[in-house]
Structures are given as structure tokens and as C-alpha cells.
N, C-alpha and C positions, 0 to 999 in steps of 0.2 A: 200881352203875354198872360197866359193863365197861371193859376196858382201852381199847378203840377209842373209846368215848365220852369217856373221860378225856383221851385224846390229842387228840381233836377239840376239846374244850373248851380244852385248853392251847394248841393252835394258834390258836384264835380269840382268846385272850387276847394271844398274841404279835402277832397281826395288829392288834388294837386298840391295843396299845402303839406299833406302828409309826405309828399315826395320832395318838395322844395326845402324843407327844414333839414332832412338828412343830406341833401345835395350841398347845401350851404355848409353843413358840418364837415363834409368831405373836403370842400375847398379850404375851409379854415384849417383843417389838419395838415393840408399840404403847404399852406403859406404861413402858418403861425410862428415859425422859427425866424421869420424876417423881422427886423426892427420896425419896419413900417407895414406890419401885417394888415392893419385895418385898411390902409389905403390900397394895398395890393388886392385884398379881397373885394373892396368896392370897385376897383378897376376891372377885375375879372367879371363881376356882375354886370358892369356897364358894357363890356365888350361882348360877352357870350350869352347873357340871358335876354330873352325877349322882353319887350316892355311890359307885357302883361304879367310875366313871372316876377319882374322887379316890383311892380305895383302890388301884387299879392303879398310878397314877403315884407314890403314896407308897411302895408296895412296890418299885417300880423304884429310887426314890431310896435306900431302905434297903438295897438290894442292890448299891450302888455307883454308881447313877445314870448308867449309860452313856447318852451322848447329851445329858445335861442340862448347861446352863451353870451357872456359879456363881450368877448371879442367880436362875435357876429353882430351884436347890437351896435358896437362902436363902428364897425364897417358900414352898417346900414345907415347910421347917422351921417357918415361921410358921403355915402351914395346919395342920400336925400339932399344934402347941402350943395352938391356939385351941380 
């Protein structure tokens, strides 16, 4: 893979993250009222997000989680430990 291809792939990953964080926020807003909200969010991600999407959002969380709420971070910890 040449440098240009690598940069394009990296750019598309950044672009995808720009969509994943708001998507996760939407899921959180819909499930936050549940006592077990973290588990429900994690389960939603397990069921409905493609493995690559889960990997990217977990990588974001591992690198500091910019843009993620505490509830989302907790759900991602549960997702990762499952």
C-alpha cells in the first residue's frame, strides 16, 4: 500500500468516526432512562453495529474517548469485556 492510499484510508476512518460518535449519542439518549443503560447500549452495539464499527469506536475510547460521554464510555467498557 502506498502512502496516498494509507492517508485516504485514514481519512475515511476519521470520517466514519465523525458519524459513529453521534450515532452512539443517539443510542444513548434513547436508552439512558433504563437502570441498566450501559448494558443495553453495549447490547445494541453488539447486535446492530458491524465489527469494524465496534472496533473503531473502541479504539477511540482507548485513545481518550474524545466526544464520548461517561455513559457511552461505560457501555464501551462493557462491550469490550463481553
